[in-house]
PDB file with SEQRES, HELIX, SHEET and CRYST1 records, atoms N, CA, C and O in Angstrom:
SEQRES   1 A   80  MET PHE VAL THR LEU ALA SER LYS VAL PHE ARG LYS GLY          
SEQRES   2 A   80  ILE PRO PHE ALA GLY GLY TRP TRP ALA ILE SER PHE PRO          
SEQRES   3 A   80  MET ALA ALA LEU THR SER ALA SER LEU LYS TYR SER MET          
SEQRES   4 A   80  PHE VAL GLN ALA TRP PRO VAL THR VAL ILE ALA VAL VAL          
SEQRES   5 A   80  LEU LEU ALA MET LEU SER ILE ALA ILE LEU VAL LEU PHE          
SEQRES   6 A   80  VAL ARG THR LEU HIS ILE LEU LEU ASN GLY SER LEU LEU          
SEQRES   7 A   80  ALA GLY                                                      
HELIX    1 AA1 PHE A    2  ALA A    6  1                                   5    
HELIX    2 AA2 SER A    7  PHE A   10  5                                   4    
HELIX    3 AA3 GLY A   18  ILE A   23  5                                   6    
HELIX    4 AA4 SER A   24  VAL A   41  1                                  18    
HELIX    5 AA5 TRP A   44  ASN A   74  1                                  31    
CRYST1    1.000    1.000    1.000  90.00  90.00  90.00 P 1           1          
ATOM      1  N   MET A   1     -10.278 259.137  47.265  1.00  0.00           N  
ATOM      2  CA  MET A   1      -9.344 258.546  46.317  1.00  0.00           C  
ATOM      3  C   MET A   1     -10.135 257.707  45.316  1.00  0.00           C  
ATOM      4  O   MET A   1      -9.854 257.717  44.118  1.00  0.00           O  
ATOM      5  N   PHE A   2     -11.108 256.994  45.819  1.00  0.00           N  
ATOM      6  CA  PHE A   2     -11.928 256.127  44.958  1.00  0.00           C  
ATOM      7  C   PHE A   2     -12.615 256.924  43.861  1.00  0.00           C  
ATOM      8  O   PHE A   2     -12.609 256.519  42.698  1.00  0.00           O  
ATOM      9  N   VAL A   3     -13.200 258.041  44.219  1.00  0.00           N  
ATOM     10  CA  VAL A   3     -13.975 258.862  43.271  1.00  0.00           C  
ATOM     11  C   VAL A   3     -13.081 259.393  42.172  1.00  0.00           C  
ATOM     12  O   VAL A   3     -13.478 259.418  41.007  1.00  0.00           O  
ATOM     13  N   THR A   4     -11.874 259.821  42.526  1.00  0.00           N  
ATOM     14  CA  THR A   4     -10.998 260.394  41.494  1.00  0.00           C  
ATOM     15  C   THR A   4     -10.409 259.334  40.601  1.00  0.00           C  
ATOM     16  O   THR A   4     -10.197 259.590  39.416  1.00  0.00           O  
ATOM     17  N   LEU A   5     -10.134 258.149  41.122  1.00  0.00           N  
ATOM     18  CA  LEU A   5      -9.530 257.116  40.310  1.00  0.00           C  
ATOM     19  C   LEU A   5     -10.530 256.289  39.490  1.00  0.00           C  
ATOM     20  O   LEU A   5     -10.209 255.835  38.392  1.00  0.00           O  
ATOM     21  N   ALA A   6     -11.712 256.099  40.015  1.00  0.00           N  
ATOM     22  CA  ALA A   6     -12.686 255.240  39.321  1.00  0.00           C  
ATOM     23  C   ALA A   6     -13.116 255.842  37.998  1.00  0.00           C  
ATOM     24  O   ALA A   6     -13.342 255.113  37.032  1.00  0.00           O  
ATOM     25  N   SER A   7     -13.232 257.155  37.938  1.00  0.00           N  
ATOM     26  CA  SER A   7     -13.676 257.772  36.694  1.00  0.00           C  
ATOM     27  C   SER A   7     -12.640 257.721  35.612  1.00  0.00           C  
ATOM     28  O   SER A   7     -12.993 257.816  34.436  1.00  0.00           O  
ATOM     29  N   LYS A   8     -11.377 257.576  35.946  1.00  0.00           N  
ATOM     30  CA  LYS A   8     -10.326 257.558  34.930  1.00  0.00           C  
ATOM     31  C   LYS A   8     -10.271 256.275  34.126  1.00  0.00           C  
ATOM     32  O   LYS A   8      -9.681 256.253  33.045  1.00  0.00           O  
ATOM     33  N   VAL A   9     -10.870 255.210  34.626  1.00  0.00           N  
ATOM     34  CA  VAL A   9     -10.852 253.929  33.887  1.00  0.00           C  
ATOM     35  C   VAL A   9     -11.651 254.036  32.621  1.00  0.00           C  
ATOM     36  O   VAL A   9     -11.314 253.388  31.631  1.00  0.00           O  
ATOM     37  N   PHE A  10     -12.704 254.833  32.614  1.00  0.00           N  
ATOM     38  CA  PHE A  10     -13.623 254.858  31.494  1.00  0.00           C  
ATOM     39  C   PHE A  10     -13.396 255.997  30.515  1.00  0.00           C  
ATOM     40  O   PHE A  10     -14.150 256.139  29.552  1.00  0.00           O  
ATOM     41  N   ARG A  11     -12.376 256.810  30.741  1.00  0.00           N  
ATOM     42  CA  ARG A  11     -12.088 257.914  29.808  1.00  0.00           C  
ATOM     43  C   ARG A  11     -11.299 257.378  28.607  1.00  0.00           C  
ATOM     44  O   ARG A  11     -10.417 256.531  28.748  1.00  0.00           O  
ATOM     45  N   LYS A  12     -11.642 257.895  27.430  1.00  0.00           N  
ATOM     46  CA  LYS A  12     -10.985 257.425  26.225  1.00  0.00           C  
ATOM     47  C   LYS A  12      -9.749 258.257  25.902  1.00  0.00           C  
ATOM     48  O   LYS A  12      -8.852 257.764  25.219  1.00  0.00           O  
ATOM     49  N   GLY A  13      -9.671 259.493  26.365  1.00  0.00           N  
ATOM     50  CA  GLY A  13      -8.585 260.391  25.995  1.00  0.00           C  
ATOM     51  C   GLY A  13      -7.241 260.132  26.681  1.00  0.00           C  
ATOM     52  O   GLY A  13      -6.203 260.606  26.220  1.00  0.00           O  
ATOM     53  N   ILE A  14      -7.264 259.394  27.762  1.00  0.00           N  
ATOM     54  CA  ILE A  14      -6.043 259.119  28.500  1.00  0.00           C  
ATOM     55  C   ILE A  14      -5.427 257.828  27.964  1.00  0.00           C  
ATOM     56  O   ILE A  14      -6.094 256.796  27.902  1.00  0.00           O  
ATOM     57  N   PRO A  15      -4.145 257.889  27.576  1.00  0.00           N  
ATOM     58  CA  PRO A  15      -3.508 256.667  27.028  1.00  0.00           C  
ATOM     59  C   PRO A  15      -3.420 255.576  28.118  1.00  0.00           C  
ATOM     60  O   PRO A  15      -3.133 255.834  29.287  1.00  0.00           O  
ATOM     61  N   PHE A  16      -3.684 254.359  27.656  1.00  0.00           N  
ATOM     62  CA  PHE A  16      -3.700 253.214  28.574  1.00  0.00           C  
ATOM     63  C   PHE A  16      -2.342 252.549  28.599  1.00  0.00           C  
ATOM     64  O   PHE A  16      -1.664 252.438  27.577  1.00  0.00           O  
ATOM     65  N   ALA A  17      -1.955 252.107  29.790  1.00  0.00           N  
ATOM     66  CA  ALA A  17      -0.707 251.363  29.982  1.00  0.00           C  
ATOM     67  C   ALA A  17      -0.961 250.359  31.101  1.00  0.00           C  
ATOM     68  O   ALA A  17      -1.976 250.419  31.794  1.00  0.00           O  
ATOM     69  N   GLY A  18      -0.016 249.434  31.262  1.00  0.00           N  
ATOM     70  CA  GLY A  18      -0.160 248.389  32.267  1.00  0.00           C  
ATOM     71  C   GLY A  18      -0.290 248.924  33.689  1.00  0.00           C  
ATOM     72  O   GLY A  18      -0.879 248.270  34.549  1.00  0.00           O  
ATOM     73  N   GLY A  19       0.252 250.101  33.935  1.00  0.00           N  
ATOM     74  CA  GLY A  19       0.172 250.704  35.261  1.00  0.00           C  
ATOM     75  C   GLY A  19      -1.241 251.079  35.712  1.00  0.00           C  
ATOM     76  O   GLY A  19      -1.477 251.343  36.892  1.00  0.00           O  
ATOM     77  N   TRP A  20      -2.155 251.098  34.781  1.00  0.00           N  
ATOM     78  CA  TRP A  20      -3.545 251.459  35.102  1.00  0.00           C  
ATOM     79  C   TRP A  20      -4.198 250.390  35.988  1.00  0.00           C  
ATOM     80  O   TRP A  20      -5.266 250.633  36.550  1.00  0.00           O  
ATOM     81  N   TRP A  21      -3.579 249.219  36.121  1.00  0.00           N  
ATOM     82  CA  TRP A  21      -4.124 248.205  37.020  1.00  0.00           C  
ATOM     83  C   TRP A  21      -4.085 248.697  38.457  1.00  0.00           C  
ATOM     84  O   TRP A  21      -4.817 248.186  39.305  1.00  0.00           O  
ATOM     85  N   ALA A  22      -3.242 249.682  38.743  1.00  0.00           N  
ATOM     86  CA  ALA A  22      -3.189 250.241  40.102  1.00  0.00           C  
ATOM     87  C   ALA A  22      -4.515 250.880  40.536  1.00  0.00           C  
ATOM     88  O   ALA A  22      -4.767 251.044  41.730  1.00  0.00           O  
ATOM     89  N   ILE A  23      -5.345 251.234  39.577  1.00  0.00           N  
ATOM     90  CA  ILE A  23      -6.662 251.784  39.892  1.00  0.00           C  
ATOM     91  C   ILE A  23      -7.533 250.760  40.613  1.00  0.00           C  
ATOM     92  O   ILE A  23      -8.348 251.112  41.465  1.00  0.00           O  
ATOM     93  N   SER A  24      -7.354 249.513  40.266  1.00  0.00           N  
ATOM     94  CA  SER A  24      -8.234 248.491  40.854  1.00  0.00           C  
ATOM     95  C   SER A  24      -7.988 248.254  42.355  1.00  0.00           C  
ATOM     96  O   SER A  24      -8.882 247.774  43.052  1.00  0.00           O  
ATOM     97  N   PHE A  25      -6.828 248.572  42.842  1.00  0.00           N  
ATOM     98  CA  PHE A  25      -6.504 248.275  44.245  1.00  0.00           C  
ATOM     99  C   PHE A  25      -7.311 249.121  45.240  1.00  0.00           C  
ATOM    100  O   PHE A  25      -7.890 248.561  46.171  1.00  0.00           O  
ATOM    101  N   PRO A  26      -7.370 250.474  45.072  1.00  0.00           N  
ATOM    102  CA  PRO A  26      -8.232 251.230  46.028  1.00  0.00           C  
ATOM    103  C   PRO A  26      -9.703 250.896  45.828  1.00  0.00           C  
ATOM    104  O   PRO A  26     -10.463 250.905  46.796  1.00  0.00           O  
ATOM    105  N   MET A  27     -10.128 250.602  44.600  1.00  0.00           N  
ATOM    106  CA  MET A  27     -11.488 250.236  44.374  1.00  0.00           C  
ATOM    107  C   MET A  27     -11.817 248.907  45.088  1.00  0.00           C  
ATOM    108  O   MET A  27     -12.878 248.763  45.694  1.00  0.00           O  
ATOM    109  N   ALA A  28     -10.908 247.968  45.005  1.00  0.00           N  
ATOM    110  CA  ALA A  28     -11.121 246.670  45.643  1.00  0.00           C  
ATOM    111  C   ALA A  28     -11.102 246.813  47.169  1.00  0.00           C  
ATOM    112  O   ALA A  28     -11.859 246.123  47.851  1.00  0.00           O  
ATOM    113  N   ALA A  29     -10.265 247.685  47.715  1.00  0.00           N  
ATOM    114  CA  ALA A  29     -10.232 247.888  49.150  1.00  0.00           C  
ATOM    115  C   ALA A  29     -11.539 248.494  49.661  1.00  0.00           C  
ATOM    116  O   ALA A  29     -12.075 248.069  50.684  1.00  0.00           O  
ATOM    117  N   LEU A  30     -12.039 249.490  48.935  1.00  0.00           N  
ATOM    118  CA  LEU A  30     -13.329 250.081  49.333  1.00  0.00           C  
ATOM    119  C   LEU A  30     -14.456 249.078  49.229  1.00  0.00           C  
ATOM    120  O   LEU A  30     -15.319 249.021  50.104  1.00  0.00           O  
ATOM    121  N   THR A  31     -14.460 248.281  48.165  1.00  0.00           N  
ATOM    122  CA  THR A  31     -15.506 247.288  47.985  1.00  0.00           C  
ATOM    123  C   THR A  31     -15.459 246.223  49.077  1.00  0.00           C  
ATOM    124  O   THR A  31     -16.488 245.844  49.635  1.00  0.00           O  
ATOM    125  N   SER A  32     -14.255 245.749  49.371  1.00  0.00           N  
ATOM    126  CA  SER A  32     -14.108 244.763  50.448  1.00  0.00           C  
ATOM    127  C   SER A  32     -14.561 245.296  51.801  1.00  0.00           C  
ATOM    128  O   SER A  32     -15.234 244.603  52.565  1.00  0.00           O  
ATOM    129  N   ALA A  33     -14.181 246.537  52.084  1.00  0.00           N  
ATOM    130  CA  ALA A  33     -14.592 247.142  53.369  1.00  0.00           C  
ATOM    131  C   ALA A  33     -16.110 247.321  53.411  1.00  0.00           C  
ATOM    132  O   ALA A  33     -16.734 247.085  54.446  1.00  0.00           O  
ATOM    133  N   SER A  34     -16.704 247.735  52.295  1.00  0.00           N  
ATOM    134  CA  SER A  34     -18.164 247.927  52.305  1.00  0.00           C  
ATOM    135  C   SER A  34     -18.902 246.614  52.445  1.00  0.00           C  
ATOM    136  O   SER A  34     -19.929 246.552  53.121  1.00  0.00           O  
ATOM    137  N   LEU A  35     -18.397 245.561  51.818  1.00  0.00           N  
ATOM    138  CA  LEU A  35     -19.031 244.244  51.964  1.00  0.00           C  
ATOM    139  C   LEU A  35     -18.937 243.720  53.383  1.00  0.00           C  
ATOM    140  O   LEU A  35     -19.907 243.177  53.912  1.00  0.00           O  
ATOM    141  N   LYS A  36     -17.786 243.876  53.998  1.00  0.00           N  
ATOM    142  CA  LYS A  36     -17.639 243.457  55.387  1.00  0.00           C  
ATOM    143  C   LYS A  36     -18.517 244.290  56.321  1.00  0.00           C  
ATOM    144  O   LYS A  36     -19.129 243.752  57.244  1.00  0.00           O  
ATOM    145  N   TYR A  37     -18.579 245.593  56.084  1.00  0.00           N  
ATOM    146  CA  TYR A  37     -19.439 246.450  56.903  1.00  0.00           C  
ATOM    147  C   TYR A  37     -20.894 246.078  56.763  1.00  0.00           C  
ATOM    148  O   TYR A  37     -21.642 246.085  57.741  1.00  0.00           O  
ATOM    149  N   SER A  38     -21.306 245.746  55.530  1.00  0.00           N  
ATOM    150  CA  SER A  38     -22.723 245.401  55.337  1.00  0.00           C  
ATOM    151  C   SER A  38     -23.068 244.077  56.017  1.00  0.00           C  
ATOM    152  O   SER A  38     -24.226 243.863  56.377  1.00  0.00           O  
ATOM    153  N   MET A  39     -22.106 243.195  56.199  1.00  0.00           N  
ATOM    154  CA  MET A  39     -22.361 241.955  56.932  1.00  0.00           C  
ATOM    155  C   MET A  39     -22.684 242.229  58.394  1.00  0.00           C  
ATOM    156  O   MET A  39     -23.532 241.559  58.983  1.00  0.00           O  
ATOM    157  N   PHE A  40     -22.000 243.224  58.986  1.00  0.00           N  
ATOM    158  CA  PHE A  40     -22.207 243.500  60.408  1.00  0.00           C  
ATOM    159  C   PHE A  40     -23.412 244.376  60.660  1.00  0.00           C  
ATOM    160  O   PHE A  40     -24.125 244.194  61.647  1.00  0.00           O  
ATOM    161  N   VAL A  41     -23.643 245.328  59.771  1.00  0.00           N  
ATOM    162  CA  VAL A  41     -24.757 246.284  59.982  1.00  0.00           C  
ATOM    163  C   VAL A  41     -26.089 245.631  59.604  1.00  0.00           C  
ATOM    164  O   VAL A  41     -27.082 245.779  60.316  1.00  0.00           O  
ATOM    165  N   GLN A  42     -26.103 244.932  58.512  1.00  0.00           N  
ATOM    166  CA  GLN A  42     -27.277 244.262  57.987  1.00  0.00           C  
ATOM    167  C   GLN A  42     -28.461 245.204  57.784  1.00  0.00           C  
ATOM    168  O   GLN A  42     -29.590 244.911  58.178  1.00  0.00           O  
ATOM    169  N   ALA A  43     -28.168 246.340  57.158  1.00  0.00           N  
ATOM    170  CA  ALA A  43     -29.181 247.291  56.756  1.00  0.00           C  
ATOM    171  C   ALA A  43     -29.203 247.309  55.228  1.00  0.00           C  
ATOM    172  O   ALA A  43     -28.147 247.325  54.596  1.00  0.00           O  
ATOM    173  N   TRP A  44     -30.377 247.307  54.640  1.00  0.00           N  
ATOM    174  CA  TRP A  44     -30.479 247.154  53.197  1.00  0.00           C  
ATOM    175  C   TRP A  44     -29.803 248.279  52.427  1.00  0.00           C  
ATOM    176  O   TRP A  44     -29.225 247.991  51.380  1.00  0.00           O  
ATOM    177  N   PRO A  45     -29.828 249.535  52.857  1.00  0.00           N  
ATOM    178  CA  PRO A  45     -29.125 250.566  52.072  1.00  0.00           C  
ATOM    179  C   PRO A  45     -27.616 250.332  51.988  1.00  0.00           C  
ATOM    180  O   PRO A  45     -26.999 250.539  50.943  1.00  0.00           O  
ATOM    181  N   VAL A  46     -27.034 249.898  53.111  1.00  0.00           N  
ATOM    182  CA  VAL A  46     -25.603 249.609  53.121  1.00  0.00           C  
ATOM    183  C   VAL A  46     -25.300 248.433  52.211  1.00  0.00           C  
ATOM    184  O   VAL A  46     -24.291 248.437  51.505  1.00  0.00           O  
ATOM    185  N   THR A  47     -26.165 247.424  52.220  1.00  0.00           N  
ATOM    186  CA  THR A  47     -25.969 246.269  51.359  1.00  0.00           C  
ATOM    187  C   THR A  47     -26.087 246.654  49.892  1.00  0.00           C  
ATOM    188  O   THR A  47     -25.334 246.146  49.061  1.00  0.00           O  
ATOM    189  N   VAL A  48     -27.015 247.540  49.559  1.00  0.00           N  
ATOM    190  CA  VAL A  48     -27.165 247.997  48.201  1.00  0.00           C  
ATOM    191  C   VAL A  48     -25.916 248.736  47.738  1.00  0.00           C  
ATOM    192  O   VAL A  48     -25.448 248.537  46.617  1.00  0.00           O  
ATOM    193  N   ILE A  49     -25.383 249.584  48.600  1.00  0.00           N  
ATOM    194  CA  ILE A  49     -24.146 250.302  48.255  1.00  0.00           C  
ATOM    195  C   ILE A  49     -23.014 249.328  48.024  1.00  0.00           C  
ATOM    196  O   ILE A  49     -22.255 249.477  47.067  1.00  0.00           O  
ATOM    197  N   ALA A  50     -22.887 248.343  48.875  1.00  0.00           N  
ATOM    198  CA  ALA A  50     -21.826 247.356  48.725  1.00  0.00           C  
ATOM    199  C   ALA A  50     -21.953 246.567  47.431  1.00  0.00           C  
ATOM    200  O   ALA A  50     -20.954 246.302  46.762  1.00  0.00           O  
ATOM    201  N   VAL A  51     -23.174 246.192  47.078  1.00  0.00           N  
ATOM    202  CA  VAL A  51     -23.373 245.447  45.827  1.00  0.00           C  
ATOM    203  C   VAL A  51     -23.100 246.337  44.604  1.00  0.00           C  
ATOM    204  O   VAL A  51     -22.543 245.868  43.611  1.00  0.00           O  
ATOM    205  N   VAL A  52     -23.483 247.593  44.671  1.00  0.00           N  
ATOM    206  CA  VAL A  52     -23.208 248.517  43.553  1.00  0.00           C  
ATOM    207  C   VAL A  52     -21.693 248.712  43.406  1.00  0.00           C  
ATOM    208  O   VAL A  52     -21.175 248.742  42.290  1.00  0.00           O  
ATOM    209  N   LEU A  53     -21.004 248.841  44.509  1.00  0.00           N  
ATOM    210  CA  LEU A  53     -19.533 248.978  44.444  1.00  0.00           C  
ATOM    211  C   LEU A  53     -18.905 247.697  43.868  1.00  0.00           C  
ATOM    212  O   LEU A  53     -17.958 247.770  43.085  1.00  0.00           O  
ATOM    213  N   LEU A  54     -19.424 246.547  44.248  1.00  0.00           N  
ATOM    214  CA  LEU A  54     -18.916 245.295  43.711  1.00  0.00           C  
ATOM    215  C   LEU A  54     -19.141 245.207  42.189  1.00  0.00           C  
ATOM    216  O   LEU A  54     -18.269 244.744  41.455  1.00  0.00           O  
ATOM    217  N   ALA A  55     -20.291 245.646  41.739  1.00  0.00           N  
ATOM    218  CA  ALA A  55     -20.566 245.678  40.315  1.00  0.00           C  
ATOM    219  C   ALA A  55     -19.634 246.643  39.592  1.00  0.00           C  
ATOM    220  O   ALA A  55     -19.119 246.325  38.521  1.00  0.00           O  
ATOM    221  N   MET A  56     -19.416 247.813  40.168  1.00  0.00           N  
ATOM    222  CA  MET A  56     -18.527 248.775  39.552  1.00  0.00           C  
ATOM    223  C   MET A  56     -17.090 248.248  39.481  1.00  0.00           C  
ATOM    224  O   MET A  56     -16.394 248.442  38.484  1.00  0.00           O  
ATOM    225  N   LEU A  57     -16.664 247.582  40.547  1.00  0.00           N  
ATOM    226  CA  LEU A  57     -15.313 246.982  40.554  1.00  0.00           C  
ATOM    227  C   LEU A  57     -15.194 245.924  39.496  1.00  0.00           C  
ATOM    228  O   LEU A  57     -14.193 245.860  38.783  1.00  0.00           O  
ATOM    229  N   SER A  58     -16.217 245.082  39.384  1.00  0.00           N  
ATOM    230  CA  SER A  58     -16.192 244.017  38.359  1.00  0.00           C  
ATOM    231  C   SER A  58     -16.121 244.590  36.962  1.00  0.00           C  
ATOM    232  O   SER A  58     -15.389 244.075  36.117  1.00  0.00           O  
ATOM    233  N   ILE A  59     -16.875 245.657  36.704  1.00  0.00           N  
ATOM    234  CA  ILE A  59     -16.817 246.283  35.392  1.00  0.00           C  
ATOM    235  C   ILE A  59     -15.453 246.938  35.144  1.00  0.00           C  
ATOM    236  O   ILE A  59     -14.911 246.845  34.043  1.00  0.00           O  
ATOM    237  N   ALA A  60     -14.909 247.589  36.150  1.00  0.00           N  
ATOM    238  CA  ALA A  60     -13.604 248.212  36.009  1.00  0.00           C  
ATOM    239  C   ALA A  60     -12.530 247.152  35.723  1.00  0.00           C  
ATOM    240  O   ALA A  60     -11.677 247.370  34.862  1.00  0.00           O  
ATOM    241  N   ILE A  61     -12.553 246.040  36.409  1.00  0.00           N  
ATOM    242  CA  ILE A  61     -11.565 244.974  36.163  1.00  0.00           C  
ATOM    243  C   ILE A  61     -11.743 244.399  34.760  1.00  0.00           C  
ATOM    244  O   ILE A  61     -10.764 244.103  34.075  1.00  0.00           O  
ATOM    245  N   LEU A  62     -12.982 244.242  34.341  1.00  0.00           N  
ATOM    246  CA  LEU A  62     -13.234 243.743  32.997  1.00  0.00           C  
ATOM    247  C   LEU A  62     -12.694 244.710  31.958  1.00  0.00           C  
ATOM    248  O   LEU A  62     -12.066 244.285  30.988  1.00  0.00           O  
ATOM    249  N   VAL A  63     -12.929 246.005  32.144  1.00  0.00           N  
ATOM    250  CA  VAL A  63     -12.395 247.004  31.229  1.00  0.00           C  
ATOM    251  C   VAL A  63     -10.872 246.987  31.214  1.00  0.00           C  
ATOM    252  O   VAL A  63     -10.260 247.034  30.147  1.00  0.00           O  
ATOM    253  N   LEU A  64     -10.268 246.922  32.374  1.00  0.00           N  
ATOM    254  CA  LEU A  64      -8.797 246.839  32.460  1.00  0.00           C  
ATOM    255  C   LEU A  64      -8.272 245.587  31.747  1.00  0.00           C  
ATOM    256  O   LEU A  64      -7.270 245.650  31.034  1.00  0.00           O  
ATOM    257  N   PHE A  65      -8.936 244.477  31.938  1.00  0.00           N  
ATOM    258  CA  PHE A  65      -8.497 243.229  31.305  1.00  0.00           C  
ATOM    259  C   PHE A  65      -8.584 243.343  29.761  1.00  0.00           C  
ATOM    260  O   PHE A  65      -7.646 242.974  29.054  1.00  0.00           O  
ATOM    261  N   VAL A  66      -9.698 243.847  29.268  1.00  0.00           N  
ATOM    262  CA  VAL A  66      -9.881 243.968  27.833  1.00  0.00           C  
ATOM    263  C   VAL A  66      -8.888 244.936  27.241  1.00  0.00           C  
ATOM    264  O   VAL A  66      -8.313 244.662  26.188  1.00  0.00           O  
ATOM    265  N   ARG A  67      -8.668 246.086  27.906  1.00  0.00           N  
ATOM    266  CA  ARG A  67      -7.702 247.047  27.371  1.00  0.00           C  
ATOM    267  C   ARG A  67      -6.276 246.533  27.447  1.00  0.00           C  
ATOM    268  O   ARG A  67      -5.464 246.832  26.572  1.00  0.00           O  
ATOM    269  N   THR A  68      -5.959 245.762  28.482  1.00  0.00           N  
ATOM    270  CA  THR A  68      -4.638 245.165  28.589  1.00  0.00           C  
ATOM    271  C   THR A  68      -4.441 244.105  27.506  1.00  0.00           C  
ATOM    272  O   THR A  68      -3.370 244.021  26.906  1.00  0.00           O  
ATOM    273  N   LEU A  69      -5.462 243.305  27.258  1.00  0.00           N  
ATOM    274  CA  LEU A  69      -5.386 242.306  26.216  1.00  0.00           C  
ATOM    275  C   LEU A  69      -5.227 242.980  24.852  1.00  0.00           C  
ATOM    276  O   LEU A  69      -4.509 242.480  23.986  1.00  0.00           O  
ATOM    277  N   HIS A  70      -5.895 244.105  24.669  1.00  0.00           N  
ATOM    278  CA  HIS A  70      -5.808 244.830  23.395  1.00  0.00           C  
ATOM    279  C   HIS A  70      -4.374 245.337  23.149  1.00  0.00           C  
ATOM    280  O   HIS A  70      -3.835 245.159  22.057  1.00  0.00           O  
ATOM    281  N   ILE A  71      -3.753 245.972  24.173  1.00  0.00           N  
ATOM    282  CA  ILE A  71      -2.400 246.460  23.945  1.00  0.00           C  
ATOM    283  C   ILE A  71      -1.377 245.327  23.905  1.00  0.00           C  
ATOM    284  O   ILE A  71      -0.301 245.479  23.327  1.00  0.00           O  
ATOM    285  N   LEU A  72      -1.712 244.189  24.521  1.00  0.00           N  
ATOM    286  CA  LEU A  72      -0.821 243.037  24.436  1.00  0.00           C  
ATOM    287  C   LEU A  72      -0.812 242.480  22.995  1.00  0.00           C  
ATOM    288  O   LEU A  72       0.243 242.158  22.448  1.00  0.00           O  
ATOM    289  N   LEU A  73      -2.005 242.376  22.403  1.00  0.00           N  
ATOM    290  CA  LEU A  73      -2.115 241.858  21.048  1.00  0.00           C  
ATOM    291  C   LEU A  73      -1.570 242.867  20.029  1.00  0.00           C  
ATOM    292  O   LEU A  73      -1.122 242.448  18.962  1.00  0.00           O  
ATOM    293  N   ASN A  74      -1.588 244.146  20.305  1.00  0.00           N  
ATOM    294  CA  ASN A  74      -1.004 245.167  19.442  1.00  0.00           C  
ATOM    295  C   ASN A  74       0.515 245.172  19.480  1.00  0.00           C  
ATOM    296  O   ASN A  74       1.164 245.699  18.576  1.00  0.00           O  
ATOM    297  N   GLY A  75       1.085 244.581  20.536  1.00  0.00           N  
ATOM    298  CA  GLY A  75       2.515 244.538  20.703  1.00  0.00           C  
ATOM    299  C   GLY A  75       3.094 245.698  21.443  1.00  0.00           C  
ATOM    300  O   GLY A  75       4.315 245.786  21.572  1.00  0.00           O  
ATOM    301  N   SER A  76       2.267 246.610  21.945  1.00  0.00           N  
ATOM    302  CA  SER A  76       2.776 247.774  22.646  1.00  0.00           C  
ATOM    303  C   SER A  76       2.938 247.556  24.134  1.00  0.00           C  
ATOM    304  O   SER A  76       3.560 248.393  24.789  1.00  0.00           O  
ATOM    305  N   LEU A  77       2.420 246.490  24.708  1.00  0.00           N  
ATOM    306  CA  LEU A  77       2.552 246.246  26.148  1.00  0.00           C  
ATOM    307  C   LEU A  77       3.962 245.838  26.499  1.00  0.00           C  
ATOM    308  O   LEU A  77       4.525 246.351  27.467  1.00  0.00           O  
ATOM    309  N   LEU A  78       4.542 244.945  25.755  1.00  0.00           N  
ATOM    310  CA  LEU A  78       5.862 244.404  26.060  1.00  0.00           C  
ATOM    311  C   LEU A  78       6.969 245.019  25.224  1.00  0.00           C  
ATOM    312  O   LEU A  78       8.101 244.537  25.258  1.00  0.00           O  
ATOM    313  N   ALA A  79       6.669 246.076  24.471  1.00  0.00           N  
ATOM    314  CA  ALA A  79       7.699 246.734  23.654  1.00  0.00           C  
ATOM    315  C   ALA A  79       8.651 247.487  24.569  1.00  0.00           C  
ATOM    316  O   ALA A  79       8.218 248.210  25.466  1.00  0.00           O  
ATOM    317  N   GLY A  80       9.884 247.325  24.352  1.00  0.00           N  
ATOM    318  CA  GLY A  80      10.843 247.967  25.245  1.00  0.00           C  
ATOM    319  C   GLY A  80      11.867 248.656  24.471  1.00  0.00           C  
ATOM    320  O   GLY A  80      12.771 249.263  25.045  1.00  0.00           O  
TER     321      GLY A  80                                                      
END                                                                             
């Protein structure tokens, strides 16, 4: 689920809406699980994967925030 949803955040052809924030939930769950797993295993490859996932999640949330702010300022977020 993570692989299919994570790539959709960065595509330009798909129209953005407030519902796209739902993408961040499975990404955050995977990141949280990988960080907890890396604490118990304490192997550097697992820690690297956890840190990379955390960076990807941070970038995805930043992109979602900027795109949401953009449609809010355009007036299309709250248009009903």
